[in-house]
C-alpha positions as CSV (number, residue, x, y, z in Angstrom):
1,M,11.5,70.6,69.2
2,D,11.8,70.3,73.0
3,P,15.5,70.9,74.0
4,E,15.6,67.7,76.0
5,L,14.3,65.7,73.0
6,Q,16.9,67.4,70.8
7,K,19.7,66.2,73.1
8,L,18.3,62.6,72.9
9,V,18.3,62.8,69.1
10,E,21.9,64.1,69.0
11,S,23.0,61.4,71.4
12,G,21.4,58.7,69.1
13,K,18.9,57.6,71.8
14,L,15.9,58.8,69.8
15,T,15.3,59.2,66.0
16,A,14.1,62.4,64.5
17,K,10.8,60.7,63.5
18,G,10.5,59.3,67.1
19,S,10.9,62.8,68.5
20,E,8.0,64.1,66.3
21,Q,5.8,61.3,67.7
22,L,6.9,61.9,71.3
23,E,5.9,65.6,70.9
24,K,2.4,64.3,70.7
25,L,2.7,62.2,73.9
26,K,3.3,65.0,76.4
27,P,2.2,64.5,80.0
28,G,-1.6,64.3,80.3
29,T,-2.1,62.9,76.8
30,F,-4.2,59.7,76.4
31,C,-2.7,56.9,74.4
32,L,-3.2,53.2,73.3
33,H,-0.7,50.3,73.4
34,R,-1.2,47.0,71.5
35,S,-0.8,44.9,74.7
36,W,-1.6,47.1,77.7
37,G,-4.5,49.0,76.1
38,F,-5.6,52.5,77.2
39,G,-3.4,54.7,79.2
40,R,-2.4,58.3,80.1
41,V,1.1,59.8,80.0
42,A,1.9,60.6,83.6
43,E,5.4,62.3,83.2
44,W,8.6,62.6,81.2
45,N,11.9,61.6,82.7
46,L,14.2,62.3,79.8
47,L,17.3,62.4,81.9
48,L,16.7,58.7,82.4
49,N,15.6,58.3,78.8
50,Q,12.0,57.3,80.0
51,I,8.4,58.4,80.0
52,V,6.0,57.0,82.6
53,I,2.5,55.8,81.5
54,D,-0.5,55.0,83.7
55,F,-2.3,52.1,82.0
56,T,-5.7,50.9,83.2
57,G,-4.2,47.8,84.8
58,K,-0.6,48.9,85.1
59,K,0.1,52.2,86.9
60,S,3.4,54.2,86.6
61,H,4.8,52.0,83.9
62,P,8.2,53.3,82.5
63,M,9.1,53.1,78.8
64,Q,12.2,53.9,76.9
65,V,11.5,57.0,74.8
66,Q,12.2,55.3,71.4
67,Y,10.0,52.3,72.3
68,A,7.3,54.6,73.5
69,A,7.5,56.6,70.2
70,E,7.1,53.5,68.1
71,N,4.4,51.7,70.1
72,L,2.1,54.3,71.6
73,T,-0.7,55.8,69.7
74,P,-1.7,59.3,71.0
75,L,-5.5,59.9,71.3
76,A,-7.2,63.2,70.5
77,S,-9.4,64.7,73.1
78,E,-12.5,63.8,71.1
79,H,-11.6,60.1,71.0
80,F,-14.2,58.0,72.8
81,L,-11.8,56.5,75.4
82,A,-10.4,60.0,76.2
83,R,-13.9,61.4,76.6
84,K,-14.9,58.4,78.8
85,A,-11.8,58.9,81.0
86,N,-12.4,62.7,81.3
87,D,-16.2,62.6,81.9
88,L,-17.7,59.2,82.5
89,A,-21.0,60.8,83.7
90,L,-21.5,62.5,80.3
91,I,-20.9,59.2,78.5
92,K,-23.5,57.5,80.7
93,K,-25.9,60.3,79.9
94,L,-25.3,59.8,76.1
95,A,-25.9,56.1,76.5
96,G,-29.4,56.9,77.7
97,E,-30.3,60.0,75.7
98,D,-28.3,60.0,72.4
99,R,-27.3,56.4,71.6
100,V,-26.7,57.1,67.9
101,A,-24.2,59.9,68.6
102,L,-22.4,57.7,71.2
103,V,-22.0,54.8,68.7
104,R,-20.9,57.2,66.0
105,N,-18.2,58.4,68.3
106,I,-17.0,54.8,69.1
107,I,-17.0,53.8,65.4
108,E,-15.1,57.0,64.4
109,S,-12.6,56.3,67.2
110,R,-12.0,52.9,65.8
111,G,-11.3,54.1,62.3
112,G,-14.7,54.1,60.8
113,Q,-15.9,50.6,61.5
114,A,-16.5,48.4,64.5
115,T,-18.2,45.1,65.3
116,A,-20.9,44.8,67.9
117,A,-18.4,43.0,70.2
118,Q,-15.9,45.8,69.8
119,I,-18.5,48.4,70.7
120,G,-19.5,46.4,73.7
121,E,-15.9,46.1,74.8
122,W,-15.7,49.8,75.3
123,L,-19.0,50.1,77.1
124,V,-19.5,47.0,79.3
125,G,-18.1,47.4,82.8
126,D,-18.0,51.1,83.5
127,V,-20.9,52.4,81.3
128,L,-23.2,49.4,81.1
129,S,-23.4,46.1,82.9
130,E,-23.3,42.8,81.0
131,A,-27.1,42.3,81.4
132,E,-27.8,45.9,80.5
133,W,-25.6,45.7,77.3
134,K,-27.7,43.0,75.6
135,R,-30.9,44.9,76.0
136,W,-29.3,48.2,75.2
137,W,-27.7,47.0,72.0
138,E,-30.8,45.4,70.6
139,S,-32.8,48.7,70.9
140,T,-29.8,50.8,69.8
141,K,-29.3,48.7,66.6
142,K,-32.9,49.6,65.6
143,L,-32.1,53.3,66.1
144,L,-28.9,53.0,64.0
145,K,-30.8,51.4,61.1
146,A,-33.5,54.0,61.3
147,S,-31.0,56.8,61.2
148,G,-29.7,55.8,57.8
149,A,-26.2,56.8,58.7
150,F,-24.8,53.4,59.4
151,S,-24.3,50.2,57.3
152,I,-25.6,47.4,59.4
153,P,-24.4,43.9,58.2
154,A,-26.5,40.8,58.4
155,K,-23.8,38.9,60.3
156,K,-22.9,39.8,63.9
157,T,-19.2,39.2,63.2
158,E,-19.0,41.7,60.4
159,P,-18.3,45.4,61.3
160,I,-20.8,48.2,61.3
161,Q,-19.6,51.1,59.2
162,L,-20.4,54.8,58.8
163,R,-22.1,55.3,55.5
164,G,-20.3,57.6,53.1
165,E,-21.7,60.9,52.1
166,G,-24.4,60.7,49.5
167,V,-25.0,57.0,50.0
168,S,-28.5,56.2,51.3
169,H,-29.6,53.1,53.1
170,A,-31.8,52.3,50.1
171,D,-28.8,52.6,47.7
172,E,-26.8,50.3,49.9
173,L,-29.5,47.7,50.0
174,I,-29.7,47.7,46.2
175,A,-25.9,47.5,45.9
176,S,-25.9,44.5,48.3
177,F,-28.5,42.7,46.2
178,N,-26.6,43.4,43.0
179,K,-23.4,42.2,44.5
180,A,-24.9,38.8,45.5
181,R,-24.2,36.1,43.0
182,Q,-25.8,33.0,44.7
183,P,-29.6,32.6,45.1
184,K,-29.3,32.3,48.9
185,E,-27.3,35.5,49.1
186,Q,-29.9,37.2,46.9
187,I,-32.7,36.0,49.1
188,A,-31.0,37.3,52.2
189,A,-30.5,40.7,50.5
190,L,-34.1,40.7,49.3
191,E,-35.3,40.1,52.8
192,Q,-33.5,43.3,53.9
193,I,-35.1,45.2,51.1
194,L,-38.5,43.9,52.2
195,K,-37.8,45.0,55.8
196,F,-36.9,48.6,54.7
197,H,-39.1,48.9,51.6
198,S,-40.5,52.2,52.9
199,Q,-37.1,53.9,52.5
200,F,-37.2,53.6,48.7
201,N,-38.6,56.9,47.4
202,Q,-38.5,55.9,43.7
203,P,-39.6,52.2,43.9
204,E,-40.3,51.7,40.2
205,K,-36.9,52.9,39.2
206,Q,-35.0,51.3,42.1
207,L,-36.9,48.0,42.6
208,Q,-38.4,47.0,39.3
209,P,-35.0,45.7,38.0
210,I,-34.8,43.6,41.1
211,I,-38.2,42.0,40.3
212,A,-36.9,41.0,36.9
213,T,-33.7,39.6,38.4
214,I,-35.6,37.5,41.0
215,E,-37.9,36.0,38.3
216,N,-35.0,35.1,36.0
217,M,-33.2,33.4,38.9
218,A,-36.3,31.5,39.8
219,V,-36.7,30.2,36.3
220,R,-33.1,29.2,36.0
221,N,-33.1,27.3,39.4
222,Q,-36.4,25.5,39.1
223,K,-35.1,22.4,37.4
224,L,-32.2,21.6,39.7
225,H,-33.1,23.6,42.8
226,P,-36.8,24.0,43.0
227,E,-36.7,25.0,46.7
228,L,-34.8,28.1,45.7
229,A,-37.4,28.9,43.0
230,F,-40.1,28.7,45.7
231,E,-38.2,31.0,48.0
232,L,-37.6,33.5,45.2
233,I,-41.2,33.6,44.0
234,I,-42.5,34.0,47.6
235,A,-40.1,36.8,48.2
236,R,-41.1,38.4,44.9
237,D,-44.8,38.2,45.9
238,D,-44.1,39.8,49.2
239,L,-42.3,42.7,47.5
240,L,-45.2,43.1,45.0
241,E,-47.7,43.2,47.8
242,R,-45.8,45.8,49.8
243,V,-44.9,48.1,46.9
244,P,-48.0,48.3,44.6
245,Q,-46.1,50.3,42.0
246,L,-44.1,47.2,41.0
247,H,-45.3,44.5,38.5
248,T,-44.2,41.0,37.4
249,T,-42.1,40.7,34.2
250,H,-43.0,37.0,33.7
251,I,-46.7,36.6,33.1
252,G,-47.9,33.3,34.5
253,L,-44.9,32.8,36.9
254,T,-47.0,32.3,40.0
255,L,-46.7,30.3,43.2
256,S,-49.8,28.3,42.2
257,K,-48.3,27.4,38.8
258,L,-45.0,26.5,40.5
259,I,-46.8,24.1,42.9
260,L,-48.6,22.5,40.0
261,E,-45.4,22.0,38.0
262,E,-43.5,20.6,41.1
263,E,-46.3,18.6,42.6
264,K,-44.5,15.3,42.3
265,R,-41.4,16.8,44.1
266,L,-43.2,18.7,46.9
267,A,-42.5,16.0,49.5
268,S,-38.8,16.5,49.0
269,V,-38.9,20.2,48.4
270,L,-41.0,21.5,51.3
271,P,-38.6,20.2,54.1
272,K,-35.8,22.3,52.5
273,L,-37.8,25.6,52.9
274,P,-37.9,27.8,56.0
275,A,-41.0,27.0,58.1
276,A,-42.8,30.3,57.2
277,K,-42.3,29.7,53.5
278,E,-43.3,26.0,53.8
279,K,-46.5,27.2,55.3
280,R,-47.1,29.6,52.5
281,V,-46.8,26.8,50.0
282,L,-49.2,24.6,51.9
283,Q,-51.7,27.4,52.2
284,A,-51.6,27.8,48.4
285,L,-52.4,24.2,47.7
286,P,-56.2,24.8,47.3
287,S,-55.8,27.5,44.6
288,A,-53.1,25.4,42.9
289,L,-54.6,22.0,42.9
290,G,-58.3,22.6,43.1
291,P,-60.6,20.0,44.6
292,R,-57.9,17.4,44.9
293,W,-55.7,19.5,47.2
294,T,-57.1,17.7,50.3
295,E,-56.0,14.3,49.1
296,R,-52.5,15.7,48.2
297,A,-52.2,17.4,51.6
298,L,-53.0,14.1,53.3
299,Q,-50.4,12.3,51.3
300,L,-47.8,14.9,52.2
301,M,-48.7,14.5,55.9
302,Q,-47.8,10.8,55.7
303,G,-44.2,11.7,54.9
304,N,-41.9,11.5,57.9
305,H,-41.3,15.2,58.2
306,G,-42.3,16.5,61.6
307,R,-42.8,20.2,60.7
308,M,-45.1,19.4,57.8
309,V,-47.1,16.9,59.9
310,A,-47.8,19.7,62.4
311,Q,-48.6,22.3,59.7
312,I,-51.0,20.3,57.5
313,P,-53.7,19.5,60.1
314,R,-54.1,23.2,61.0
315,I,-54.5,24.1,57.3
316,L,-57.0,21.3,56.7
317,S,-59.0,22.3,59.8
318,E,-59.1,25.9,58.8
319,A,-60.4,24.8,55.4
320,G,-63.2,22.7,57.0
321,Q,-61.6,19.3,56.1
322,H,-61.5,17.9,59.6
323,A,-63.5,14.8,58.8
324,E,-61.2,13.8,55.9
325,L,-58.2,14.2,58.2
326,R,-59.8,12.1,60.9
327,T,-60.7,9.3,58.4
328,M,-57.1,9.2,57.1
329,L,-55.7,9.1,60.7
330,E,-58.1,6.3,61.7
331,R,-57.2,4.2,58.6
332,S,-53.4,4.7,59.1
333,I,-53.7,3.6,62.7
334,R,-55.8,0.6,61.9
335,E,-53.5,-0.5,59.1
336,H,-50.3,0.3,61.1
337,S,-49.2,2.6,58.2
338,A,-48.9,5.8,60.2
339,T,-45.4,7.3,60.3
340,S,-43.5,7.9,63.5
341,E,-43.9,11.7,63.1
342,M,-47.6,11.4,62.6
343,L,-48.0,9.3,65.7
344,A,-45.8,11.6,67.8
345,W,-47.9,14.6,66.6
346,L,-51.1,12.8,67.4
347,C,-49.9,11.9,70.9
348,S,-49.0,15.6,71.6
349,E,-52.4,16.7,70.2
350,R,-54.4,14.0,72.0
351,E,-56.7,16.4,73.8
352,R,-58.1,17.5,70.4
353,W,-58.2,14.0,69.0
354,S,-59.4,12.1,72.1
355,E,-61.6,9.7,70.0
356,L,-58.4,8.3,68.4
357,I,-56.5,7.7,71.7
358,T,-57.4,4.1,72.0
359,P,-55.6,0.7,72.4
360,D,-55.4,0.6,68.6
361,L,-53.1,3.6,68.7
362,L,-50.7,1.8,71.1
363,G,-50.7,-1.2,68.6
364,A,-49.8,1.2,65.8
365,I,-47.1,2.8,68.0
366,F,-45.5,-0.6,68.8
367,A,-45.6,-1.6,65.1
368,T,-43.9,1.7,64.0
369,L,-41.2,1.6,66.7
370,E,-40.4,-2.0,65.8
371,R,-40.0,-1.0,62.2
372,E,-37.8,1.9,63.2
373,Q,-35.6,-0.3,65.4
374,H,-35.1,-2.8,62.7
375,N,-34.1,-0.1,60.2
376,S,-32.0,2.0,62.7
377,P,-30.9,-0.2,65.6
378,G,-30.2,1.7,68.8
379,R,-31.6,5.0,67.7
380,A,-34.4,6.4,69.9
381,S,-37.0,8.3,67.9
382,K,-39.2,11.2,68.9
383,L,-42.1,8.8,69.2
384,Q,-40.3,6.5,71.5
385,R,-39.2,9.4,73.7
386,A,-42.8,10.6,73.8
387,L,-44.0,7.2,75.0
388,V,-41.4,7.0,77.7
389,E,-41.2,10.6,78.9
390,D,-44.9,11.6,78.7
391,R,-46.0,10.0,81.9
392,Q,-49.7,10.6,81.2
393,L,-49.8,9.2,77.6
394,L,-50.0,5.5,78.3
395,G,-52.7,6.0,80.9
396,D,-54.7,8.1,78.5
397,I,-54.5,5.4,75.9
398,V,-55.7,2.5,78.1
399,K,-58.2,4.3,80.3
400,K,-61.2,3.5,78.0
401,A,-60.1,0.0,77.3
402,D,-61.5,-3.3,78.6
403,V,-59.4,-4.8,81.4
404,G,-58.7,-7.8,79.1
405,I,-57.4,-5.6,76.4
406,A,-55.3,-3.8,78.9
407,R,-53.8,-7.1,80.0
408,D,-53.0,-8.0,76.4
409,M,-51.2,-4.7,76.0
410,M,-49.2,-5.4,79.1
411,R,-48.2,-8.8,77.8
412,R,-47.1,-7.3,74.5
413,L,-45.1,-4.7,76.3
414,Q,-43.4,-7.3,78.5
415,L,-42.3,-9.3,75.4
416,S,-41.2,-6.2,73.4
417,P,-37.5,-5.7,72.7
418,L,-38.0,-2.0,72.4
419,F,-37.2,-1.1,76.0
420,D,-34.9,-2.1,78.8
421,E,-36.3,-3.8,81.8
422,L,-36.3,-0.7,84.0
423,T,-38.2,1.3,81.3
424,K,-40.7,-1.6,80.8
425,R,-41.5,-1.7,84.5
426,S,-42.1,2.1,84.5
427,L,-44.5,1.8,81.5
428,L,-46.3,-1.3,83.0
429,G,-46.7,0.7,86.2
430,R,-48.6,3.4,84.3
431,I,-51.1,0.9,83.1
432,V,-51.5,-0.6,86.6
433,K,-52.2,2.8,87.9
434,V,-55.4,2.7,85.7
435,Y,-56.1,-1.0,86.4
436,P,-54.8,-1.9,89.9
437,E,-56.2,-5.4,89.5
438,L,-53.4,-6.1,86.9
439,E,-50.6,-5.6,89.4
440,G,-49.9,-9.3,89.5
441,T,-48.7,-9.1,85.8
442,I,-45.7,-7.2,87.1
443,T,-45.1,-8.8,90.4
444,G,-45.1,-12.3,89.0
445,G,-48.6,-13.5,89.9
446,Q,-50.0,-15.7,87.1
447,P,-53.6,-14.8,86.1
448,E,-55.9,-17.7,85.6
449,E,-56.2,-16.8,81.9
450,K,-52.5,-17.1,81.3
451,T,-52.1,-20.6,82.8
452,A,-55.3,-22.1,81.4
453,Q,-54.9,-24.8,78.7
454,L,-55.5,-23.8,75.1
455,I,-57.8,-26.0,73.1
456,V,-56.3,-26.3,69.6
457,S,-56.8,-28.5,66.5
458,W,-54.1,-31.1,65.8
459,S,-53.3,-29.3,62.5
460,S,-52.7,-25.9,64.1
461,L,-50.7,-27.6,66.8
462,E,-48.5,-29.3,64.2
463,R,-48.0,-26.0,62.4
464,R,-46.8,-24.3,65.7
465,K,-44.5,-27.3,66.3
466,A,-43.1,-27.0,62.8
467,E,-42.5,-23.3,63.3
468,Y,-40.7,-24.0,66.6
469,E,-38.5,-26.7,65.0
470,E,-37.5,-24.4,62.2
471,L,-36.7,-21.6,64.7
472,V,-34.4,-23.7,66.9
473,K,-32.9,-25.8,64.2
474,A,-32.4,-23.3,61.4
475,K,-33.1,-19.6,62.2
476,I,-31.5,-19.3,65.6
477,P,-28.3,-21.2,64.5
478,A,-28.1,-19.1,61.3
479,N,-28.4,-16.0,63.4
480,T,-25.7,-17.1,65.8
481,K,-23.3,-17.5,62.8
482,E,-24.3,-14.1,61.5
483,I,-23.4,-12.6,64.9
484,A,-20.0,-14.4,65.0
485,L,-19.2,-13.2,61.5
486,A,-20.3,-9.6,62.2
487,R,-18.2,-9.6,65.4
488,S,-15.2,-10.6,63.4
489,Y,-15.4,-7.3,61.5
490,G,-14.3,-5.5,64.7
491,D,-15.3,-2.1,66.1
492,L,-18.7,-3.1,67.4
493,S,-19.7,0.5,68.1
494,E,-19.8,1.3,64.4
495,N,-20.6,-2.3,63.2
496,F,-24.1,-2.1,61.6
497,E,-24.1,-5.8,60.6
498,F,-23.4,-6.8,64.3
499,K,-26.2,-4.5,65.6
500,A,-28.7,-5.8,63.0
501,A,-27.8,-9.4,63.8
502,K,-28.2,-8.8,67.6
503,Q,-31.5,-7.1,66.9
504,M,-32.7,-10.1,65.0
505,Q,-31.5,-12.3,67.8
506,S,-33.8,-10.6,70.3
507,V,-36.8,-11.0,67.8
508,L,-36.1,-14.7,67.4
509,M,-35.6,-15.4,71.1
510,R,-38.8,-13.5,71.9
511,R,-40.7,-15.7,69.4
512,K,-39.1,-18.8,70.8
513,A,-40.3,-17.9,74.3
514,E,-43.8,-17.2,72.9
515,L,-44.0,-20.6,71.2
516,E,-42.7,-22.5,74.2
517,Q,-45.5,-20.9,76.3
518,M,-48.1,-21.7,73.7
519,L,-47.0,-25.3,73.2
520,H,-46.8,-25.9,76.9
521,N,-50.4,-24.8,77.4
522,A,-51.8,-26.4,74.2
523,R,-54.2,-29.4,74.2
524,G,-54.8,-30.9,70.8
525,T,-58.2,-32.3,69.6
526,S,-59.8,-33.5,66.4
527,F,-63.3,-32.0,67.4
528,E,-65.0,-35.5,67.2
529,N,-68.2,-36.5,69.1
530,I,-69.1,-32.9,69.9
531,D,-72.2,-32.2,72.0
532,T,-74.5,-30.1,69.7
533,S,-77.1,-29.4,72.4
534,R,-75.3,-26.2,73.2
535,V,-72.7,-24.1,71.3
536,S,-69.3,-25.5,72.1
537,I,-65.8,-25.7,70.6
538,G,-66.1,-27.7,67.3
539,T,-69.6,-26.6,66.3
540,I,-71.1,-24.6,63.4
541,V,-73.6,-22.0,64.6
542,T,-76.2,-20.3,62.4
543,L,-77.5,-16.9,63.6
544,R,-80.4,-14.8,62.3
545,A,-80.4,-11.0,62.8
546,V,-83.5,-9.9,64.7
547,E,-83.9,-6.7,62.6
548,T,-82.8,-7.7,59.1
549,K,-83.5,-11.4,59.2
550,I,-80.2,-12.0,57.5
551,E,-78.5,-15.2,58.5
552,E,-74.8,-15.7,59.3
553,T,-72.9,-18.9,60.0
554,Y,-69.8,-19.2,62.3
555,T,-67.6,-22.3,62.8
556,I,-66.1,-22.2,66.3
557,L,-62.8,-24.0,66.5
558,G,-59.5,-23.9,68.5
559,A,-57.4,-21.0,69.7
560,W,-55.2,-21.0,66.6
561,D,-57.8,-21.9,63.9
562,G,-59.2,-18.4,63.0
563,D,-60.0,-17.7,59.3
564,P,-62.3,-14.7,59.2
565,D,-62.7,-14.9,55.4
566,R,-64.3,-18.4,55.8
567,H,-66.2,-17.4,59.0
568,I,-64.0,-19.7,61.1
569,I,-63.4,-18.1,64.5
570,S,-61.4,-19.0,67.6
571,Y,-63.4,-19.8,70.7
572,Q,-61.3,-17.0,72.4
573,T,-62.7,-14.3,70.2
574,A,-65.4,-11.9,71.5
575,I,-68.0,-13.6,69.2
576,G,-66.9,-17.1,70.3
577,Q,-67.1,-16.2,74.0
578,A,-70.6,-14.6,73.5
579,L,-71.9,-17.8,71.8
580,L,-70.4,-20.6,73.9
581,G,-73.0,-22.3,76.1
582,H,-76.1,-21.0,74.3
583,K,-78.9,-23.3,72.9
584,V,-81.0,-23.1,69.7
585,G,-83.6,-20.3,70.1
586,D,-81.5,-18.3,72.5
587,A,-81.1,-14.6,71.8
588,V,-77.5,-13.2,71.9
589,S,-76.0,-9.6,71.6
590,L,-73.0,-9.2,69.4
591,N,-70.8,-6.2,68.5
592,T,-70.8,-5.6,64.7
593,E,-69.2,-2.9,62.6
594,H,-72.5,-1.0,62.9
595,G,-72.8,-1.3,66.6
596,L,-74.5,-3.7,69.0
597,A,-77.0,-6.1,67.3
598,Q,-79.4,-8.8,68.4
599,F,-79.3,-12.3,67.0
600,T,-81.2,-15.6,67.4
601,I,-79.4,-19.0,67.3
602,V,-81.1,-20.9,64.5
603,S,-79.1,-24.2,64.5
604,I,-76.0,-25.9,66.0
605,Q,-74.2,-28.6,64.0
606,P,-70.9,-30.4,64.4
607,A,-67.9,-29.1,62.5
608,P,-66.0,-31.5,60.3
609,P,-63.4,-33.3,62.4
610,D,-59.7,-32.5,62.1
611,E,-58.2,-35.5,60.3
612,T,-54.6,-34.6,61.0
613,A,-53.1,-37.3,63.1
614,P,-51.1,-36.2,66.1
615,A,-47.3,-36.5,65.7
616,P,-45.4,-38.6,68.2
617,A,-44.8,-36.8,71.4
618,R,-41.6,-34.9,71.6
619,S,-40.5,-32.6,74.4
620,L,-39.4,-29.1,74.0
621,E,-36.1,-30.0,75.5
622,S,-35.4,-32.5,72.7
623,A,-36.2,-29.9,70.1
624,E,-33.9,-27.4,71.8
625,A,-31.1,-30.0,71.8
626,A,-31.2,-30.0,68.0
627,M,-29.7,-26.6,68.2
628,A,-26.5,-28.2,69.5
629,E,-26.2,-30.8,66.7
């Protein structure tokens, strides 16, 4: 023992154990402190009972000898930090030429294990920059895995360890799989085995038991957790494909059979799978379901799951089923049954489906958004964001439309409760960009068509008046009470009843405004004393097709009298407008479901008069006053 240390021990200023530790901390020795980190012993000043340490951020720091003995850890010359302090140039060279040896030195210096963050802590700054570190570590990690000398965990927060003697990477992967108890853990371990399958030199002996375990777990989980069964079987198939020496232990346990057995639950199972495995299941539908796979795929597409909606069209197109997909899309647009996800996908893929980008699509979009807003008030969907944020979408939809249809679309947009006023004006402006002549619709100019009187039957007028009466006397007051009641529940931000009642209020007030405009412009008539020398409102017109000689009869009545099943049409319809003013014997061109066709007017007869007597005149103001009673 150093004589000076002996004196300190005898004086009671240093314990015998402390003196042994201090012997390892002679000047020039590198050390670590819990708080101040890496340092180097600069000198001993035992007469003052001190040693002096040069820490990285604290030079010439004195410590009492006993405290230093208890809190400083001496570092050997081969410790990474000591090597870096003595020869930084050599460490930088190793970082470029021998990364595996460098990381091994760091892990050994940290006691046999270190996380990626801990390794970076000792390299970033003086060896590598922050930007260099990220790239360096990604490529270094691959070298560590390939070396087989390191245990690389799946999670970044878990430490990398030096593998023990005689333990191969393949053995470690098998041990990790066997240790897993939950299916998700087994699937994760199995994916690592798949990634390094080439490292197994005895695959039949090493991996065949894993095949059996996977299949048993799939069978056990199918009833309650079918998504796990799908993941396990797909992973098993991948392993069988990559390692031909392996074989299934459950004959008949195939992906196709699993699809067939779980067909009714596919719509709920597929969204729970990772995207790649969901695609695998969809690609297996033809072999599993045979000729009816197309119908099933189309049904799955109509579920409100965005990822599946995008996957299925590609699979159908690859299989030559483009026509079936188009028919389904056309029908769902026409019937307003398309889901929000389907319409959002179609809008994003509109270059490939340009024939479907028509005003009918906008009608379907509005119908779907109104449904969504009623079910989830205040929540903006992917479809609504697409309509608002894609500045070309609305123009693409209306550019092939007739100006009259474009005007109708603008009117519907103006009355819609889906958007705030600023957003409405932006959307309207996109239509005006295609049809500048409609600018007056935004600026307030009243087109002639909007202010012209509507000719209606007395019966249809009475029905509209009755609807208005019920609205202002029953529905709106009832809704007002619902709002007041819902408001009494408090916390309006989380009050679903209040939001739903307010949403219904906007619907009712919009309908009230529509009815007021209709009733203001309406002129009732009984269709008596009609001039039948020409087609006019209140006449029955018989047409004969020029090619087929088949005759059709249309009764042309008021704006609100349409009944297509009985061939009663409004004079405002395309057919009504095409016929008005023509005489018997005139040829007219009409659009039919088979295209443009030629007809000859065979006869013009008066329609039966509307026998409904007009009700006593009552102003809208008096009807509205009923709301206050």
